NUNUVO-221420 format. One line per field, with one value per residue (C-alpha): residue number from 1; residue in three letters; chain; x, y, z. Coordinates in Angstrom, 3 decimals. Each point is the difference from the previous one (the first is absolute). Last residue first. Layout:
BEGIN
nr	c(NUM|...)
rest	c(ALA|...)
kette	c(A|...)
xx	c(X|...)
yy	c(Y|...)
zz	c(Z|...)
end
This chain:
BEGIN
nr	c(211|210|209|208|207|206|205|204|203|202|201|200|199|198|197|196|195|194|193|192|191|190|189|188|187|186|185|184|183|182|181|180|179|178|177|176|175|174|173|172|171|170|169|168|167|166|165|164|163|162|161|160|159|158|157|156|155|154|153|152|151|150|149|148|147|146|145|144|143|142|141|140|139|138|137|136|135|134|133|132|131|130|129|128|127|126|125|124|123|122|121|120|119|118|117|116|115|114|113|112|111|110|109|108|107|106|105|104|103|102|101|100|99|98|97|96|95|94|93|92|91|90|89|88|87|86|85|84|83|82|81|80|79|78|77|76|75|74|73|72|71|70|69|68|67|66|65|64|63|62|61|60|59|58|57|56|55|54|53|52|51|50|49|48|47|46|45|44|43|42|41|40|39|38|37|36|35|34|33|32|31|30|29|28|27|26|25|24|23|22|21|20|19|18|17|16|15|14|13|12|11|10|9|8|7|6|5|4|3|2|1)
rest	c(ALA|SER|ASP|ASP|ASP|GLY|GLU|SER|ASP|LEU|GLY|SER|ASN|SER|THR|PRO|SER|SER|PRO|SER|SER|ASP|GLY|HIS|ARG|GLY|HIS|ALA|VAL|GLN|GLN|ALA|LYS|GLU|ARG|MET|LYS|THR|ILE|LYS|ILE|TYR|ASN|TYR|ALA|VAL|ILE|ALA|SER|ILE|THR|THR|ILE|LEU|GLY|PHE|PHE|ASN|ILE|LEU|THR|LEU|LYS|ASP|GLY|PHE|VAL|LEU|ALA|ALA|ALA|SER|ILE|THR|VAL|VAL|GLU|LYS|PHE|ILE|GLY|ALA|ILE|SER|LEU|THR|VAL|VAL|SER|THR|ARG|GLN|LEU|LEU|ALA|PHE|GLU|SER|ALA|THR|MET|CYS|PHE|ALA|ILE|CYS|GLY|PRO|PHE|LEU|LEU|PHE|LEU|PRO|THR|MET|VAL|VAL|GLY|TRP|GLU|ASN|THR|LEU|THR|LYS|LEU|GLY|GLU|TRP|LEU|ALA|SER|VAL|GLY|GLU|VAL|PRO|ILE|ALA|LEU|SER|ILE|LEU|THR|VAL|PHE|MET|VAL|PRO|THR|LEU|PHE|PHE|ILE|SER|SER|PHE|PRO|ASN|SER|THR|ALA|PRO|ASN|ARG|LEU|LEU|LEU|ILE|GLN|THR|LEU|ALA|TRP|ARG|PHE|GLY|SER|PHE|PHE|ALA|PRO|SER|ILE|ASP|LEU|PHE|PHE|GLY|GLY|LEU|LYS|PHE|GLU|VAL|GLU|GLY|PHE|VAL|MET|LEU|VAL|VAL|GLY|ALA|THR|MET|THR|ALA|ILE)
kette	c(A|A|A|A|A|A|A|A|A|A|A|A|A|A|A|A|A|A|A|A|A|A|A|A|A|A|A|A|A|A|A|A|A|A|A|A|A|A|A|A|A|A|A|A|A|A|A|A|A|A|A|A|A|A|A|A|A|A|A|A|A|A|A|A|A|A|A|A|A|A|A|A|A|A|A|A|A|A|A|A|A|A|A|A|A|A|A|A|A|A|A|A|A|A|A|A|A|A|A|A|A|A|A|A|A|A|A|A|A|A|A|A|A|A|A|A|A|A|A|A|A|A|A|A|A|A|A|A|A|A|A|A|A|A|A|A|A|A|A|A|A|A|A|A|A|A|A|A|A|A|A|A|A|A|A|A|A|A|A|A|A|A|A|A|A|A|A|A|A|A|A|A|A|A|A|A|A|A|A|A|A|A|A|A|A|A|A|A|A|A|A|A|A|A|A|A|A|A|A|A|A|A|A|A|A|A|A|A|A|A|A)
xx	c(-19.926|-1.414|0.487|3.698|0.554|-1.200|2.273|2.894|-0.938|-0.212|3.277|1.406|-1.267|1.374|3.407|-0.144|-0.532|-3.263|-0.600|1.315|-2.320|2.397|2.929|-1.570|-1.040|3.758|1.414|-2.453|1.198|3.358|-0.310|-1.708|2.778|2.405|-1.745|-0.346|3.744|0.839|-2.531|1.527|3.705|-1.051|-1.677|2.993|2.318|-2.069|-0.387|3.853|0.646|-2.257|1.396|3.682|-0.938|-1.563|2.946|2.467|-2.090|0.197|3.634|0.608|-2.243|-3.609|-1.183|-3.751|-1.374|-3.677|-0.785|3.054|1.589|-3.293|-1.418|3.113|-0.236|-3.788|0.404|2.751|-2.119|-2.952|2.574|0.669|-3.847|0.087|2.781|-2.129|-2.835|2.323|1.476|-3.497|-0.645|-1.286|-3.647|-2.275|2.319|-0.332|-3.844|0.060|2.003|-2.229|-2.991|1.567|0.750|-3.335|-1.623|2.476|-0.875|-3.646|0.482|1.888|-2.718|-2.921|0.959|0.491|-3.242|-2.020|1.168|-0.674|-3.702|-0.534|2.222|3.685|1.119|-2.932|-0.042|3.697|-0.282|-2.926|1.852|3.014|-2.202|-1.682|3.301|1.421|-3.248|0.325|3.432|3.453|1.584|-2.884|-2.288|2.792|1.163|-3.444|-0.755|3.174|-0.575|-3.752|0.572|3.077|-2.318|-2.838|2.627|1.343|-2.994|-1.167|3.585|1.100|-2.941|1.017|3.566|-0.933|0.371|-1.348|-2.946|2.170|2.904|3.451|1.230|-1.716|-0.048|3.700|0.842|-1.784|2.191|3.233|-1.261|-0.477|3.320|1.488|-1.713|1.005|3.759|-0.336|-2.212|2.670|3.048|-0.995|-0.677|3.077|2.038|-1.656|1.075|3.452|0.459|2.550|1.076|1.310|-1.460|2.787|-1.361|-3.488|0.542|3.014|-2.028|-2.858|2.966|1.427|-3.685|-0.269|3.287|-1.069|-3.484)
yy	c(-73.036|3.279|1.764|-1.244|1.134|3.498|0.124|-0.988|2.693|2.717|-0.824|-0.098|3.399|1.166|-1.367|1.804|3.390|1.760|2.602|3.335|2.956|0.732|-0.143|2.440|2.355|0.080|0.461|2.839|1.537|-0.372|1.528|3.238|0.185|-0.103|2.545|2.419|-0.329|0.803|2.693|1.474|-0.226|1.601|2.655|0.919|-0.280|2.414|2.507|-0.208|0.756|2.839|1.706|-0.630|1.617|2.847|0.301|0.139|2.729|2.049|-0.342|0.952|3.195|0.158|3.448|0.555|0.386|-0.361|-2.924|-2.177|1.129|0.500|-3.139|-2.107|1.573|-0.872|-3.589|-0.678|1.339|-2.339|-2.724|0.739|-0.226|-3.485|-0.985|0.910|-2.052|-2.755|0.308|-0.153|-3.317|-2.116|-1.190|1.782|3.055|0.022|-0.068|2.804|1.895|-0.780|1.021|3.443|0.626|-0.602|2.156|2.685|0.051|-0.075|3.042|1.723|-0.131|0.613|3.723|0.711|-1.809|1.977|3.222|-1.153|0.103|3.226|1.946|0.130|3.560|1.163|-3.463|-0.019|3.500|-1.052|-2.947|2.050|2.497|-2.527|-1.794|3.596|0.787|-3.405|0.763|-1.481|-1.055|-0.471|-1.661|-2.170|-1.553|-1.383|-0.738|-2.201|-1.980|-0.457|-1.187|-2.387|-1.708|-0.462|-1.470|-2.631|-2.509|-0.024|0.286|-2.992|-1.831|0.833|-1.089|-3.462|-1.603|2.925|-1.617|-3.252|1.875|-1.681|0.450|3.312|1.785|-1.044|1.619|3.298|0.087|-0.350|2.481|2.514|-0.627|0.683|3.170|0.920|-0.151|1.752|2.776|0.243|0.075|3.248|2.021|-1.336|0.912|3.504|0.572|-1.001|2.315|-0.607|2.280|0.139|-3.419|-1.949|-3.682|-0.557|-3.119|-0.956|-0.373|-2.107|-2.338|-0.520|-0.769|-2.638|-1.513|-0.614|-1.491)
zz	c(2.508|-1.428|3.246|0.106|-3.362|0.751|2.971|-1.996|-2.784|2.808|1.309|-3.429|-0.332|3.350|-0.978|-3.553|1.739|-0.237|-2.920|0.426|1.356|2.930|-2.219|-2.650|2.954|1.166|-3.609|-0.396|3.184|-0.749|-3.489|1.382|2.569|-2.925|-2.140|3.239|0.501|-3.669|-0.011|2.902|-1.024|-3.526|1.993|2.078|-3.001|-1.979|3.039|0.543|-3.845|0.174|3.238|-1.454|-3.450|1.783|2.436|-2.933|-1.631|3.259|0.170|-3.493|0.589|-1.002|-1.370|0.154|-3.604|0.738|-2.007|-0.110|3.388|2.016|-1.465|1.209|3.361|0.380|-1.666|2.573|2.762|-1.058|-0.028|3.751|0.743|-1.834|2.459|2.923|-1.408|-0.340|3.379|1.435|-1.106|-2.973|-0.571|2.417|-0.294|-3.760|0.390|2.473|-2.429|-2.759|2.149|0.827|-3.549|-1.310|2.758|-0.717|-3.656|0.814|2.339|-2.819|-2.247|2.534|0.509|-3.562|-0.928|2.698|-1.598|-3.599|0.251|2.109|-2.376|-0.677|1.248|2.123|1.955|0.571|1.375|2.042|1.417|0.924|1.530|2.240|1.076|0.712|2.245|1.686|1.176|-1.429|3.165|2.522|-2.683|-1.752|3.355|1.061|-3.700|-0.172|3.144|-0.479|-3.654|0.913|2.898|-2.471|-2.549|2.258|0.190|-3.598|-1.266|2.084|-1.519|-3.524|0.459|1.262|3.584|1.757|2.006|0.344|1.563|-0.135|-3.550|-1.170|3.497|0.711|-3.564|1.117|2.969|-1.810|-2.563|2.729|1.480|-3.789|-0.307|3.787|-0.862|-3.267|1.566|2.702|-2.574|-1.914|3.139|1.746|-2.915|-0.257|3.606|-0.620|-2.845|-2.580|-2.500|-3.686|-0.973|-1.868|0.453|-0.574|-2.356|2.203|3.015|-2.071|-1.315|3.377|1.319|-3.008|0.781|3.725|-1.344)
end
């Protein structure tokens, strides 16, 4: 993880100006995002009512909706939201407008369900590393598609980050396989036939009864 962090720093190395306020504005949501995922993992693993991703979404979505709508109405304004809906309806029609609104919602629902399923099976660190991989893809796409210039240091940071992600996943998968093998061997040992000593004891008892 330390190597991955160093690679991310090298990927964005060379910014012209550093603002402390902007740094805290960027690092604060990263902290609260990790804190949110940690609390979500506790719900998934320790609360029977939210023991699977879809039940968690069922209980958390109303709270998310109330929070977002209470922020959207004062910031955006009801009139602006209504005008935007009217503009979208006039441009695409009554049938396509709901589809345009539902399609990103369905994608967000599938993404949230997959994130919750990942949290249930792995850890917050794995999800955070997936977020770092998203940044790697974003920077790579910016360089390949939009022609952003990457210096040699940025390119070295990109390679370092990808290598660290691959190494982490390899270690994680290896440990998961070893744990699965241990569990399988433990179950096999519990279900194995009785020992020869116990079998001979049973045979001797049977002989005594027949006698």
